[in-house]
C-alpha positions as CSV (number, residue, x, y, z in Angstrom):
1,M,-9.9,-18.0,22.6
2,T,-10.9,-21.5,23.1
3,E,-7.9,-24.5,23.1
4,S,-9.9,-25.6,20.0
5,Q,-9.5,-21.9,18.3
6,K,-5.8,-22.0,19.7
7,D,-4.6,-25.5,18.6
8,L,-6.2,-24.1,15.2
9,A,-4.2,-20.9,14.8
10,L,-1.3,-23.0,15.1
11,G,-1.7,-25.4,12.7
12,V,-1.7,-28.2,15.4
13,E,-4.5,-31.4,15.2
14,I,-4.3,-33.5,18.1
15,P,-6.0,-36.8,18.0
16,D,-8.1,-38.2,20.5
17,I,-7.1,-41.1,22.7
18,E,-8.5,-44.3,22.8
19,V,-9.6,-46.4,26.4
20,T,-12.0,-49.4,27.2
21,S,-14.4,-49.7,30.4
22,G,-13.7,-52.6,32.4
23,H,-16.7,-52.6,33.5
24,N,-18.5,-52.9,30.0
25,F,-15.9,-53.6,28.0
26,I,-17.2,-50.9,25.8
27,K,-14.4,-48.5,23.6
28,Y,-13.9,-44.9,24.1
29,T,-12.8,-42.1,23.0
30,C,-11.1,-39.1,24.7
31,N,-10.1,-35.7,24.0
32,G,-10.1,-32.3,25.9
33,R,-14.2,-32.4,25.9
34,G,-14.0,-35.9,27.9
35,L,-15.4,-39.4,26.8
36,A,-17.1,-40.3,24.1
37,T,-18.7,-43.0,22.2
38,D,-19.9,-43.8,18.7
39,G,-19.3,-39.8,18.6
40,A,-21.5,-38.9,21.6
41,Y,-20.6,-37.0,24.7
42,F,-22.4,-37.5,28.0
43,Q,-26.0,-35.3,28.2
44,A,-26.8,-35.3,32.0
45,D,-29.8,-33.7,30.8
46,L,-32.6,-35.1,28.8
47,S,-35.7,-33.5,29.0
48,D,-34.9,-31.5,25.8
49,F,-34.2,-35.0,24.1
50,L,-36.9,-37.3,25.6
51,P,-39.9,-37.1,24.7
52,V,-42.8,-35.8,26.1
53,I,-45.1,-38.7,28.1
54,R,-49.2,-37.7,28.5
55,K,-51.2,-39.2,31.8
56,N,-52.5,-42.3,29.5
57,P,-49.3,-42.6,29.4
58,Q,-49.0,-42.3,25.6
59,A,-46.6,-40.2,23.7
60,N,-47.9,-36.7,23.0
61,K,-47.1,-36.4,19.1
62,T,-47.6,-32.5,19.4
63,Y,-44.6,-31.5,22.1
64,S,-42.2,-34.3,20.9
65,S,-41.9,-33.5,17.6
66,L,-40.3,-30.2,19.3
67,S,-38.0,-32.3,20.9
68,H,-34.2,-32.7,19.2
69,K,-34.0,-36.4,17.1
70,R,-31.2,-38.3,18.0
71,D,-30.0,-42.0,16.8
72,R,-30.0,-44.7,18.3
73,A,-26.2,-45.1,19.0
74,W,-26.5,-41.6,20.9
75,W,-29.4,-43.6,22.7
76,R,-27.2,-46.3,23.0
77,A,-24.1,-43.9,24.7
78,Q,-26.7,-41.8,27.2
79,C,-27.3,-45.7,28.6
80,S,-23.6,-46.8,29.1
81,F,-22.4,-43.3,30.7
82,R,-25.3,-44.5,33.1
83,G,-24.5,-48.3,33.3
84,L,-27.7,-49.0,32.5
85,P,-28.1,-51.7,29.9
86,I,-27.5,-50.9,25.5
87,R,-29.8,-53.0,24.1
88,G,-33.2,-52.6,22.3
89,N,-34.8,-50.1,20.4
90,I,-35.1,-46.2,20.7
91,T,-38.1,-46.4,23.1
92,E,-36.8,-49.0,25.2
93,M,-33.6,-47.4,26.1
94,Q,-35.4,-43.6,26.2
95,A,-37.6,-45.3,29.3
96,R,-34.5,-47.0,31.1
97,L,-33.1,-43.1,31.1
98,R,-36.6,-41.6,32.0
99,A,-36.4,-43.7,35.3
100,G,-32.5,-44.3,35.4
101,P,-29.9,-41.8,37.0
102,T,-28.8,-38.5,35.7
103,S,-25.2,-39.1,36.2
104,M,-22.1,-41.0,34.8
105,T,-21.1,-43.6,36.9
106,S,-18.3,-43.5,39.1
107,E,-15.9,-45.9,37.0
108,L,-16.2,-44.0,34.0
109,V,-16.0,-40.6,36.1
110,K,-12.5,-42.4,37.3
111,L,-11.4,-43.2,33.5
112,E,-12.7,-39.7,32.1
113,E,-10.0,-38.0,34.8
114,K,-7.4,-40.1,33.8
115,S,-7.6,-40.1,30.2
116,K,-8.3,-36.3,29.4
117,A,-5.0,-36.1,32.0
118,G,-3.2,-38.3,29.7
119,W,-4.7,-36.5,26.2
120,N,-3.7,-33.2,27.9
121,A,-0.5,-34.3,28.2
122,K,-0.1,-35.5,24.8
123,A,-1.7,-32.4,23.5
124,E,1.0,-29.8,25.3
125,V,3.7,-32.1,23.6
126,L,2.6,-31.3,20.5
127,R,1.3,-27.7,21.2
128,A,5.1,-27.0,22.3
129,E,6.2,-28.5,19.1
130,A,4.0,-26.6,17.1
131,R,4.8,-23.1,18.2
132,Q,8.7,-23.7,18.3
133,K,7.8,-24.5,15.0
134,R,5.8,-21.7,14.3
135,Q,8.5,-19.5,15.8
136,E,11.2,-21.1,13.6
137,Q,9.2,-20.1,10.6
138,E,8.5,-16.7,11.8
139,H,11.9,-16.0,12.5
140,L,13.2,-17.4,8.6
141,E,10.6,-14.8,7.5
142,E,11.7,-11.9,9.6
143,Q,15.1,-12.5,8.6
144,K,13.7,-12.9,4.8
145,R,12.2,-9.6,5.2
146,I,15.0,-7.7,6.9
147,A,17.1,-8.9,4.0
148,E,14.2,-7.6,1.6
149,E,14.0,-4.9,2.6
150,R,17.7,-3.7,3.0
151,N,18.4,-4.7,-0.7
152,L,15.2,-2.7,-1.6
153,L,16.2,-0.2,0.6
154,K,19.9,0.1,-1.3
155,V,18.5,-0.4,-4.8
156,C,16.1,2.1,-4.3
157,T,19.2,4.5,-2.6
158,D,20.9,3.9,-5.8
159,R,17.7,4.6,-8.0
160,L,18.0,8.1,-6.2
161,K,21.4,9.1,-5.9
162,A,21.2,8.4,-9.6
163,I,18.5,11.2,-10.0
164,F,19.5,14.0,-7.5
165,G,23.2,15.0,-7.6
166,P,24.1,18.0,-5.6
167,E,23.2,21.0,-8.2
168,T,19.8,18.8,-8.7
169,R,16.3,21.1,-7.9
170,E,13.7,19.7,-9.7
171,G,11.2,17.0,-8.6
172,H,11.1,13.4,-9.8
173,V,7.9,11.7,-10.2
174,F,8.4,7.9,-9.9
175,K,5.2,6.1,-11.4
176,E,5.9,2.5,-11.3
177,N,8.3,0.2,-8.9
178,C,7.7,3.0,-6.0
179,R,8.0,0.8,-3.0
180,G,11.3,1.9,-0.6
181,V,11.7,4.9,-2.4
182,D,10.3,6.8,0.6
183,K,13.0,5.2,3.2
184,A,15.4,5.6,0.4
185,A,14.5,9.7,0.2
186,K,14.5,9.8,4.2
187,S,17.7,8.1,4.3
188,L,19.0,10.7,1.5
189,G,17.4,13.7,3.3
190,L,15.2,14.1,0.3
191,H,11.4,15.4,0.4
192,F,8.9,13.1,-0.4
193,K,5.3,12.6,-0.5
194,W,2.5,9.8,-1.9
195,I,0.0,10.9,-4.3
196,A,-2.9,9.2,-6.0
197,A,-2.1,8.0,-9.8
198,P,-5.0,9.7,-12.6
199,A,-7.5,7.7,-12.8
200,V,-7.0,7.5,-16.3
201,S,-3.4,5.8,-17.1
202,G,-3.8,3.6,-19.6
203,D,-0.9,2.2,-18.6
204,L,-0.5,-0.9,-16.8
205,D,2.6,-0.8,-15.5
206,W,1.5,3.0,-13.7
207,E,1.1,2.0,-10.2
208,A,-2.3,2.9,-8.6
209,E,0.4,5.6,-5.9
210,W,3.1,7.2,-7.2
211,I,5.6,9.8,-5.1
212,I,7.0,12.5,-5.6
213,V,10.8,13.2,-4.7
214,A,12.3,16.3,-4.7
215,P,15.3,18.5,-2.4
216,S,12.8,20.4,-0.6
217,S,9.3,20.7,0.0
218,D,8.4,23.7,-1.8
219,R,9.5,21.8,-5.5
220,V,7.7,18.9,-3.8
221,D,4.4,20.8,-3.4
222,I,5.1,22.8,-6.9
223,T,5.8,19.2,-8.8
224,D,2.3,17.9,-7.4
225,F,1.2,21.1,-8.5
226,A,2.2,20.7,-11.9
227,V,1.0,16.3,-12.1
228,Q,-2.5,17.6,-11.0
229,K,-2.3,20.2,-14.0
230,W,-1.4,17.1,-16.2
231,A,-3.7,15.2,-14.8
232,D,-6.7,17.8,-15.6
233,N,-5.7,18.0,-19.0
234,R,-5.1,13.7,-19.4
235,N,-2.0,14.9,-21.0
236,Y,-0.1,11.5,-19.8
237,C,2.2,11.3,-22.3
238,Q,4.2,15.0,-21.7
239,L,4.6,13.4,-17.9
240,Q,7.8,12.9,-17.6
241,A,10.5,12.4,-14.6
242,H,11.4,15.8,-14.4
243,L,7.9,17.7,-14.7
244,L,9.0,20.9,-14.2
245,L,11.9,20.6,-17.2
246,V,9.1,21.6,-19.7
247,E,8.5,25.0,-22.1
248,G,9.2,28.2,-20.1
249,R,5.5,29.7,-20.8
250,Q,4.0,26.4,-18.7
251,I,6.4,26.7,-16.0
252,A,5.8,30.1,-15.9
253,A,1.7,29.7,-15.9
254,L,2.1,26.9,-13.3
255,A,4.5,29.4,-10.8
256,S,1.8,32.0,-11.3
257,E,-1.3,30.0,-10.7
258,A,0.4,28.2,-8.0
259,K,1.7,31.2,-6.3
260,R,-2.5,32.0,-6.2
261,S,-3.1,28.9,-5.1
262,S,-2.3,27.2,-1.8
263,L,1.1,26.8,-2.5
264,A,1.8,31.0,-2.4
265,A,4.3,30.5,0.4
266,A,6.2,27.6,-0.9
267,H,7.0,29.4,-4.3
268,A,7.6,32.4,-2.4
269,A,10.5,30.7,-0.7
270,I,12.6,30.3,-3.5
271,S,12.0,34.4,-4.6
272,V,11.7,36.6,-1.7
273,M,14.1,37.8,0.9
274,D,14.3,40.6,2.8
275,G,11.4,42.3,0.8
276,D,13.3,42.4,-2.2
277,W,13.2,39.8,-5.1
278,D,16.2,37.4,-5.3
279,I,16.2,36.7,-9.2
280,T,19.3,34.7,-9.3
281,G,19.1,31.5,-10.0
282,I,18.8,28.6,-12.4
283,W,15.5,29.7,-15.3
284,K,14.1,27.9,-17.9
285,I,13.3,29.8,-21.0
286,N,10.8,29.5,-23.5
287,C,11.0,31.9,-27.2
288,S,8.0,32.6,-29.4
289,D,7.6,35.0,-32.2
290,S,11.2,35.5,-33.3
291,G,11.2,33.1,-36.6
292,Y,13.4,30.8,-35.1
293,E,10.6,28.5,-33.7
294,D,12.3,25.5,-35.1
295,E,15.7,26.7,-34.0
296,L,15.0,27.4,-30.6
297,Q,14.4,24.2,-29.4
298,S,12.6,25.0,-25.4
299,D,14.1,22.0,-24.4
300,Q,17.7,23.8,-24.9
301,L,16.8,26.9,-23.4
302,S,18.6,28.2,-20.5
303,L,19.5,30.9,-18.4
304,R,21.5,31.1,-15.0
305,I,21.4,34.7,-13.4
306,H,24.3,36.1,-10.5
307,R,24.5,39.0,-8.5
308,I,28.4,39.8,-7.5
309,T,27.9,42.4,-4.1
310,G,30.5,44.6,-3.4
311,T,31.5,47.1,-0.4
312,K,29.7,50.1,-2.1
313,V,27.9,48.4,-5.5
314,S,27.0,45.3,-7.0
315,Q,27.4,43.8,-10.7
316,L,23.8,41.5,-12.1
317,F,24.4,39.2,-14.9
318,A,23.5,35.7,-16.7
319,E,25.1,33.2,-18.5
320,F,22.3,32.3,-21.4
321,D,22.5,29.7,-23.5
322,F,19.4,30.2,-26.3
323,G,20.0,26.8,-28.2
324,L,21.3,29.2,-31.2
325,F,23.3,31.2,-29.5
326,N,25.1,31.6,-26.5
327,G,27.1,34.3,-24.2
328,F,26.4,36.5,-20.9
329,F,24.0,39.2,-20.2
330,R,25.1,42.1,-18.1
331,F,22.5,44.6,-16.7
332,E,22.7,48.0,-16.2
333,D,21.6,50.3,-13.2
334,P,17.8,51.4,-13.8
335,G,18.7,54.6,-12.1
336,T,20.9,55.4,-15.1
337,H,19.3,58.1,-17.1
338,A,19.0,57.3,-21.1
339,I,22.1,58.5,-23.2
340,S,21.1,60.5,-26.3
341,K,22.3,58.9,-29.4
342,H,24.8,61.8,-30.5
343,D,26.6,61.2,-27.0
344,I,27.0,57.7,-27.5
345,W,30.5,57.5,-28.9
346,D,32.0,60.2,-26.6
347,K,30.7,58.5,-23.7
348,R,30.8,54.5,-25.1
349,E,34.4,53.6,-23.2
350,R,33.3,55.2,-19.8
351,L,29.7,53.8,-19.8
352,A,30.5,50.4,-20.8
353,W,32.1,50.1,-17.2
354,D,30.1,52.4,-15.0
355,R,26.4,51.3,-16.3
356,Y,27.3,48.1,-14.6
357,L,27.8,49.2,-11.5
358,I,24.3,48.8,-9.3
359,P,24.0,50.7,-5.9
360,L,23.9,48.3,-3.1
361,K,20.1,48.9,-2.4
362,T,19.3,49.1,-6.0
363,K,17.6,45.5,-6.5
364,P,14.5,43.8,-8.6
365,S,11.1,45.0,-6.6
366,H,7.9,46.1,-7.5
367,R,9.7,49.5,-7.3
368,F,12.0,48.3,-10.0
369,P,10.4,45.2,-12.6
370,D,12.3,46.5,-15.8
371,W,15.9,45.6,-16.1
372,R,17.5,46.7,-19.5
373,F,20.3,44.9,-21.0
374,R,23.5,44.5,-22.8
375,W,24.6,41.0,-24.2
376,K,28.0,39.5,-25.7
377,G,28.0,35.8,-27.1
378,R,28.6,33.8,-30.0
379,G,25.7,32.3,-32.4
380,D,25.7,30.4,-34.9
381,P,28.6,30.1,-37.3
382,E,25.5,30.6,-40.2
383,A,24.1,33.2,-38.1
384,T,26.9,36.2,-37.5
385,I,26.3,38.2,-35.0
386,E,26.3,41.8,-35.9
387,Y,26.8,45.3,-34.3
388,D,24.0,47.8,-34.9
389,P,23.8,50.7,-32.6
390,E,20.4,51.5,-33.6
391,Q,18.8,48.7,-32.0
392,N,18.5,49.3,-28.4
393,D,15.5,46.7,-26.5
394,C,17.2,44.4,-24.5
395,S,14.8,44.3,-21.4
396,M,13.3,42.2,-19.2
397,R,10.3,42.5,-16.6
398,F,10.3,40.4,-13.6
399,G,7.0,39.6,-11.9
400,E,5.5,36.9,-9.3
401,E,8.2,38.0,-6.4
402,G,10.8,37.1,-8.9
403,G,9.4,33.8,-9.4
404,V,8.8,34.8,-13.6
405,L,10.6,36.9,-16.0
406,S,9.5,38.3,-19.7
407,G,11.7,39.9,-22.0
408,T,13.1,40.9,-25.3
409,F,16.1,40.6,-27.2
410,E,17.8,41.7,-30.5
411,Y,19.9,39.5,-33.1
412,N,20.6,40.5,-36.4
413,S,17.9,42.7,-36.9
414,T,15.1,40.4,-35.5
415,R,13.3,40.9,-31.6
416,I,13.2,37.9,-30.1
417,N,10.7,37.6,-27.4
418,F,11.3,35.0,-24.1
419,A,9.8,33.9,-21.0
420,G,11.2,32.5,-18.0
421,A,10.4,30.8,-14.5
422,K,12.8,30.3,-11.9
423,I,13.5,26.4,-10.8
424,G,16.6,26.5,-8.9
425,T,18.9,28.3,-7.2
426,I,22.4,28.7,-7.5
427,S,25.4,28.7,-4.6
428,D,27.5,31.5,-3.7
429,A,30.6,29.2,-4.7
430,E,29.7,29.1,-8.2
431,T,28.8,32.7,-8.9
432,A,32.6,33.3,-7.5
433,A,33.7,31.2,-9.5
434,I,33.0,33.3,-12.4
435,S,35.1,36.2,-13.8
436,I,32.7,38.6,-15.5
437,D,35.0,41.0,-16.4
438,R,37.1,38.6,-18.1
439,E,34.3,36.5,-19.9
440,W,33.1,39.8,-20.8
441,N,36.4,40.6,-22.3
442,S,36.8,37.5,-24.0
443,Y,34.5,38.6,-27.0
444,N,35.6,41.0,-29.3
445,N,33.3,43.5,-31.3
446,T,30.2,41.4,-30.5
447,E,28.6,43.8,-27.8
448,H,25.4,45.0,-28.9
449,D,25.6,48.7,-27.2
450,T,23.4,51.8,-27.7
């Protein structure tokens, strides 16, 4: 980079200095390039500028037209640098230069050296001042940038804390004000991924890139998969903050498709343990074909499955909230043989306890995908829960390595079909805090039993 380019980069302009020759009293200007008069600098070789002369001796107009054209002031300057007379027209001055010296006079050489030294000293002072000013400006800008980054990190951190609590499992998609969310997520130990926004959004507030944040990398991948599915359908109005909190059937389809895709490992990570299916956790439920579609709003339904493991046996139960009614499910040992109806009343008291004790090695798997269950609960005051020993259709089937389920539920002689997908896990402490026997006995004469 030349000095002039450096000066331009610094934003400094160094003016020429003015000097006068003691020989011919001509005023010159001087800068880093040297002396100049009338804006013209010394040109040692004039062969490209002087016209070509024939032997006759007239100018050869053919070749002269190719020479560089200069005005009278330029030719006058070339004469002054060589100590030649500066009067006359261009032709007269060209004749003097053709026969004159090719170097600058010694007096002007010394003047140029002295003038350039003075100009360089002045230039260095101005450059130092410009560099100091530039550094101060950059320091202020850096301090401002750091302050803005800290403020942005705080804003984004508070924003994430408001969304991601200790029990949050779902992913969240940020469509606007995305800058700084990645650093805030990293500082909180969350996972994130930048994705391209759908090409046709119809919302100018949405940014070109969105960011997915979730408590785990597998939830980031599944949320990304959900975004792409909505984008493919151009169903942007349904793309809410928690993408997976939608109808259970949609989640089940997404989970199943995710498993068949490159997200199989991510989906299996929350479903498979030691070859068995881990069905414990938080489930999103959807009910259909029940006659209660208006009452059973999909955003109200949930299921939380727990397992208590003892030294010899275990128990599998669930908290359910189907909007219209809520309570507990208790799963039976799938190896228990069916009891004939005429033995129901004699064996009911014993079976009420024994049927819920499940061998430690008996878990949901490819061998045992189907599970019967009983339920106790409370319903809408206008929809009394009645016991009917003839009804015995409460069952569940698990699939996709424990990631999805479907089942039937008896309510007032009406069969309700439901489906669900696992969307989160439950801590051991939360399970231990529930006394299923006490909860079960708190309901009086409401068990749907065989």
